C-alpha positions as CSV (number, residue, x, y, z in Angstrom):
1,M,-25.8,-11.6,-4.1
2,D,-23.6,-8.8,-2.7
3,A,-23.2,-10.5,0.6
4,R,-22.1,-13.8,-1.1
5,R,-19.7,-11.9,-3.2
6,R,-18.2,-10.2,-0.1
7,R,-17.9,-13.6,1.6
8,I,-16.0,-14.9,-1.5
9,L,-13.6,-12.0,-1.5
10,D,-13.0,-12.2,2.2
11,A,-12.3,-15.9,2.0
12,A,-10.0,-15.4,-1.0
13,S,-8.2,-12.6,0.9
14,R,-7.5,-14.8,3.9
15,L,-6.2,-17.6,1.7
16,L,-4.0,-15.1,-0.2
17,A,-2.7,-13.9,3.2
18,T,-1.7,-17.4,4.4
19,G,-0.6,-19.2,1.2
20,G,0.0,-16.5,-1.4
21,A,-1.4,-16.9,-5.0
22,D,-0.5,-20.6,-5.1
23,G,-2.5,-21.3,-2.0
24,L,-5.7,-19.7,-3.4
25,T,-7.9,-22.3,-5.0
26,L,-11.5,-21.8,-6.0
27,R,-12.4,-25.1,-4.2
28,E,-11.0,-23.8,-0.9
29,V,-12.5,-20.3,-1.4
30,A,-15.9,-22.0,-2.0
31,S,-15.5,-24.1,1.1
32,R,-14.6,-21.1,3.3
33,A,-17.3,-18.8,1.9
34,S,-20.0,-21.5,2.1
35,V,-20.8,-21.3,-1.6
36,T,-20.2,-23.5,-4.6
37,V,-17.4,-23.1,-7.2
38,P,-20.0,-22.3,-9.9
39,T,-21.3,-19.5,-7.7
40,I,-17.8,-18.0,-7.6
41,Y,-17.6,-18.2,-11.4
42,N,-21.0,-16.5,-11.6
43,L,-20.4,-13.7,-9.0
44,V,-16.6,-13.0,-9.5
45,G,-15.1,-15.3,-12.2
46,D,-12.1,-17.6,-12.4
47,K,-9.0,-17.4,-10.1
48,A,-7.4,-14.6,-12.1
49,Q,-10.6,-12.6,-11.8
50,V,-10.9,-13.3,-8.1
51,I,-7.3,-11.9,-7.6
52,A,-8.1,-8.9,-9.9
53,S,-11.2,-8.2,-7.8
54,L,-9.1,-8.3,-4.6
55,A,-6.7,-5.8,-6.3
56,A,-9.6,-3.5,-7.2
57,D,-11.0,-3.8,-3.7
58,A,-7.6,-2.9,-2.2
59,A,-7.2,0.0,-4.6
60,E,-10.6,1.3,-3.8
61,G,-9.8,1.2,-0.1
62,F,-6.6,3.2,-0.7
63,E,-8.4,5.7,-2.9
64,H,-11.1,6.3,-0.2
65,A,-8.3,6.8,2.5
66,L,-6.4,9.3,0.3
67,D,-9.6,11.2,-0.8
68,A,-10.4,11.7,2.9
69,L,-7.0,13.5,3.6
70,P,-7.2,17.1,4.8
71,A,-5.9,19.7,2.4
72,Q,-2.1,19.8,2.6
73,R,0.7,20.5,0.2
74,G,4.3,19.4,-0.4
75,L,6.1,17.4,2.2
76,S,3.2,17.5,4.6
77,R,0.9,16.1,2.0
78,A,3.4,13.3,1.1
79,D,3.7,12.4,4.8
80,A,0.0,12.4,5.4
81,A,-0.7,10.2,2.3
82,V,1.9,7.6,3.3
83,R,0.6,7.6,6.9
84,A,-3.0,7.2,5.7
85,T,-2.0,4.3,3.5
86,L,-0.1,2.7,6.3
87,T,-2.9,3.1,8.9
88,L,-5.4,1.5,6.5
89,C,-3.1,-1.5,5.9
90,L,-2.4,-2.1,9.6
91,S,-6.0,-1.7,10.5
92,A,-7.1,-4.5,8.2
93,P,-4.4,-7.1,7.9
94,D,-6.6,-9.8,6.3
95,R,-7.6,-7.4,3.5
96,F,-4.4,-5.6,2.8
97,G,-1.8,-7.9,4.2
98,A,-3.0,-10.6,1.8
99,W,-2.4,-8.2,-1.1
100,F,1.1,-7.1,-0.1
101,R,2.1,-10.7,0.7
102,S,1.3,-11.6,-2.9
103,V,2.6,-8.6,-4.7
104,P,5.9,-10.3,-5.7
105,E,3.9,-13.1,-7.3
106,L,1.7,-10.6,-9.2
107,P,4.2,-8.5,-11.3
108,H,1.5,-6.5,-13.1
109,A,-0.2,-5.4,-9.9
110,D,0.3,-1.9,-8.6
111,P,-1.6,-1.6,-5.3
112,L,0.0,1.8,-4.6
113,R,-0.7,3.5,-8.0
114,R,-2.8,6.3,-6.5
115,L,-0.3,6.9,-3.7
116,T,2.5,7.1,-6.3
117,E,0.6,9.7,-8.2
118,L,-0.1,11.7,-5.1
119,L,3.6,11.5,-4.1
120,G,4.6,12.8,-7.5
121,A,2.2,15.8,-7.1
122,S,3.5,16.4,-3.6
123,L,7.1,16.5,-4.8
124,H,6.2,19.3,-7.4
125,E,4.6,21.2,-4.6
126,A,7.6,20.7,-2.3
127,A,9.8,22.1,-5.0
128,Q,7.6,25.2,-5.2
129,A,7.9,25.6,-1.4
130,D,11.7,25.3,-1.6
131,D,11.7,22.1,0.5
132,V,13.2,20.1,-2.4
133,H,15.4,21.3,-5.3
134,G,13.4,19.6,-8.0
135,R,16.6,18.3,-9.6
136,L,15.3,14.8,-9.5
137,Q,12.2,13.9,-11.6
138,A,9.2,13.6,-9.4
139,M,7.6,10.4,-10.7
140,P,10.6,8.2,-10.7
141,L,11.3,9.2,-7.1
142,A,7.6,8.7,-6.2
143,R,7.7,5.2,-7.8
144,H,10.9,4.4,-5.9
145,I,9.3,5.4,-2.6
146,A,6.1,3.4,-3.4
147,R,8.2,0.3,-4.2
148,G,10.0,0.6,-0.9
149,I,6.7,0.9,0.9
150,A,5.3,-2.1,-0.9
151,E,8.3,-4.2,0.0
152,T,8.1,-3.2,3.7
153,L,4.4,-4.0,3.8
154,G,5.1,-7.3,2.2
155,L,7.5,-8.1,5.1
156,W,4.8,-7.0,7.5
157,A,2.3,-9.2,5.8
158,R,4.6,-12.2,6.1
159,E,5.1,-11.3,9.8
160,A,8.8,-10.6,9.4
161,L,8.1,-7.1,10.8
162,S,5.8,-6.0,13.6
163,P,3.3,-3.2,12.9
164,T,5.5,-0.8,14.9
165,Q,8.6,-1.8,12.9
166,A,6.7,-1.6,9.6
167,E,5.4,1.9,10.4
168,A,9.0,3.1,11.3
169,R,10.5,1.5,8.2
170,V,7.8,2.9,5.9
171,M,8.3,6.4,7.2
172,Y,12.1,6.0,7.0
173,V,11.8,4.9,3.4
174,L,9.8,8.0,2.6
175,H,12.0,10.5,4.4
176,I,15.4,9.1,3.4
177,A,14.3,9.1,-0.3
178,L,13.2,12.7,0.0
179,M,16.5,13.7,1.5
180,A,18.2,12.9,-1.9
181,D,16.7,16.1,-3.3
182,A,16.0,18.2,-0.2
183,T,17.1,21.8,0.2
184,K,18.7,22.9,3.5
185,Q,15.2,23.9,4.7
186,G,13.8,20.5,3.7
187,R,16.6,18.5,5.2
188,K,16.0,20.1,8.6
189,L,12.3,19.0,8.5
190,L,13.2,15.6,7.3
191,L,16.0,15.0,9.8
192,E,13.6,15.7,12.6
193,K,11.2,13.1,11.3
194,I,13.9,10.5,10.7
195,R,15.2,10.8,14.2
196,V,11.8,10.0,15.6
197,V,11.5,6.7,13.7
198,E,15.2,5.6,14.0
199,A,14.6,4.1,17.4
200,H,12.1,1.6,16.0
201,L,14.2,0.4,13.1
C-alpha cells in the first residue's frame, strides 16, 4: 500500500511539474502510476487531496532539511537555512519543482512556512548580535524573503532560470532584503555575500 501511494504521489508530482494543477488529472495519474482511479481515491483521495498530500510531502522534506542544520545563529543561520532549502529543491526537481511551478495556482499553499519561521527567529538573533538594527518587524521581512524565494524557485521550475541562476537569485533576494535593516557591521558581511553572487545574476 505504501509503495502504491508513493507511486501515485510521484506520478502526480511529475504531472504537476509539466502541466501545473490543470494538467493533473486522476485518470492520467492512475495511468502513470499503474493503478486505478478508485485506488487513488482509497489511498490518497480526490484531486484536491492529492495536491494537499504533495504539499505535505514537500513541507516534510523542508522540515527534515532544516532540522538537520548545524547549530548557528543570526545571519549565519538564515543563510544556512536558505541554502539548505535551495539545495533540497535543486536536488529533486520532480518533487519540489512541481510544487513551486504550481504555487501561483494554489493561493493557500505555503511551501516555505517553516523556512519563514526560521528566518523570523534568525532576524531576532541578528538584532541581538548587532548585525541588524531590529527597526523592521522580523516576520513581515521573513515573509517578504520567502515570497521572493518562492517566486525564484517558480521560475526555475518553469525552466526560466538555470539551477546556477536560481541559486544566485535566491541568495541575492535574501541578502538584499536583509540590507534594508543591516547595521554597519551587518552591511559589511552582506555586501561580501552579494558580490559573490552578482556575477551569476
